[in-house]
Each structure stands twice: as structure tokens, then as C-alpha cells.
C-alpha positions, 0 to 999 in steps of 0.5 A: 905196837910199842909206846914209841910207835903209838906216840909217833902215830898220835903226833902225826894225827895232831899235826894233821888236825892242826894243819892249815888245810884242816883248819881252813878247809873250804866250806861246801857251797849250798846246792842250787836247790837250797839257794833261794835266789837261784830258785827265783832266777829259775822261775823267772827264766822258765816263765820268760821262756815259756811266755815268750814262746807263747807270745811269738806263737800267738802273734806270728799266727803259728797257732790260732790265737782264737784258741790260745790267745797270747800273754800280752792280750791276756795281761790287757784283759786282766788289767781291764777286768781289775780296773773295771772291778768285774773280776774283783766282784766275781772273785769275792762272790766265789771265795765267799762260797768257798770259805763258807763251804770249807769252814763248815765241812772242815769242822764237821769232817774233823768232828766226825773223824774223831767221833768214829775213832772213839767208837769202833762199832759205829765206825764199822757201821758207817764206813760203807755208807761214807765210802759210797757217798765219797765215790759219787762224782760230786760235780754230778750233784751240782744240778740236784743242788741247783734244783733243790736250793736254786742258783744262789750262793747256798747251792755253791756253798754246798758244792764246796762243802760236799768236796771238802768234807770227805777229804778232811774226814779221810785225812783226819782219820789217817792221822788218828790211825797213825798214832804210835800204839806204844804211846797209847800203851804207855798212857794207859800204864801211867793211868791217863784218863781217856780224855788225857789220852785223847788230848795229849797223844791222839790230837797232836799225832793227828795234827799233820794229817788234819792240816793236809786234809784242810789244805786239800779240802780248800783246793777241792772246795774251790774246784767244787764252787767254780764247777757249780758256777760254770754249770749255772750261777748268777755271779762268780769266776765260774760264770765268767769262765763259762761266758768267755768260753761260750763267746770264744773270748780266750783272752778274758778266759785265761785272765780269769783263770790267772786270777783264780790261780793267783788268789788260790795260790796266795791263800794256800801259801798263807795256810801253809805258813799258819801250818808251819807256825803251829807245827813248828814243835814237830820239826824241832823234835825231828831235828833234835832226834837227828842230832 
């Protein structure tokens, strides 16, 4: 190619780059999945359509409202329970048990996972027993807890803890095992002590797994507490569910379920917000690597 041809080609490229079409190219619109208002509108439409069909089916007698009730009756039962304070009192009792069991089991699960990670021999000895205990259906242990510790708060705390512990332990262990071996080798080559390696490499790498375990552990802890209350208990949302099911009061039953779901979802959302704040450095690191 001659110098003249090269000059013409470069001139054409400069014209294209400077053309209004290139400068004022329309920006691509965000997809619907990335537009918050569109997502919220989808939620509202889906809830409205589903709730409307449910209301129509219950009121028209197309399905027996004795078994599924309908949204307006459930809403009335929920407002009544909140106004009289019955749902509030039972929810407070349930989530006190959940938090106590969750907190104790989470601390213990994380500590055991890190301790076993530091001692390979102890881990091989203990692993079969932990696996055997984890394979037990913890709901089947509820009658034993009730016989041993009575029908009070403590037995429900233990139910929450028994489910939380193994979830946190398993996810923390997975997070520890995901540590980049090249980083550990680099730490040893640089003369890092065992404590420095643990604090600067192992713990940060394990944090995502720990938070996943904590989030799931809270959900399973709630499940354990409510299940124990449904078997036998003095107070709590599980007691309300068991009572409402026994007398076929489906409106109150669904109202209690709705309260349980909303409270659990709000607490889970708060937990996720805390996780995103504490692990913001990780997302920033990923973005920087992508650029």
C-alpha cells in the first residue's frame, strides 16, 4: 500500500470517527431486569393477578374457602391479630428463640470450622461423627429436647441451634478450603507467620462462605424453632399455626404464615445489606479486575 492510499484510509477513518452518527450514537437502554421500577411493577402485577384470582376462587365457591380462605379474609385476620397484639407477642417469642439459638450455634460453628482447618488429623477423626449427626433429621429430635428440657424457651433455642450449627460449619469449611493455594505459598515464601497467614489470607477468603452459612443458618434456625413450637410449646408462631390448623381456621393460619414470611424476609434483607457493606471490597476488586 502506497503512502497516498494509507493517507486516504486514515482520513476516512477520521471522518467516520468525527461524524455526528458516531458522536451522537444513541445510548443503549437498560434491559428490564436492570430497571428497578420495571421490576417493582412486575411484582405488583404478579401479586395483583395472583391475589385477584385467589380472591375470586374463594368468594365464588369455585374452591372451598375452608381450606384455602381468600386474601381479604386473611388480611382482616392479620390486622385483627396485630391490633390485639397476639401475633406480635407470639412473633417476639419465636424470634427471641431463633436469635439465641442462631447466635450461639453460629459462633460455635465458625470456631469449630477454623479449629478443624488447623489440624488435619483432628478433622479426619471428627468428620465421620459430624457427618452422622448432620444426617439426622433434627425435627425428629424435637420430642427428645422437649422431654429433656421441657416445653419452655430453652428447648426451642436448642432446636434452632441444632439446625444452624451444621449449616454454618459446612459453609465456613467450604470457604476455608477455597483459599487460593498460590496465596498461601506466597505467604510462606515471604516468611509470614501462621497467625499472619490465617488473618490476612484464610479469613478474608472464607468470609463469603461464612456469610452464606450465616444467612442459611438463620433461615434453618427459624424453621427449627417454628417446627418445635408446632409439636408442643407455650407461645410462638408455631403454636398459633398448630392451633389454627387444628380448628380449620385457615384465615388466621395464612395470616400467621404471612407475618412469619414478612419478618423473616425483612431480617434476611438486613443481613444481606450488612454482608454487602462488609464485603464491598470484594466486589470492587472484581470490577477492577474486569477492567
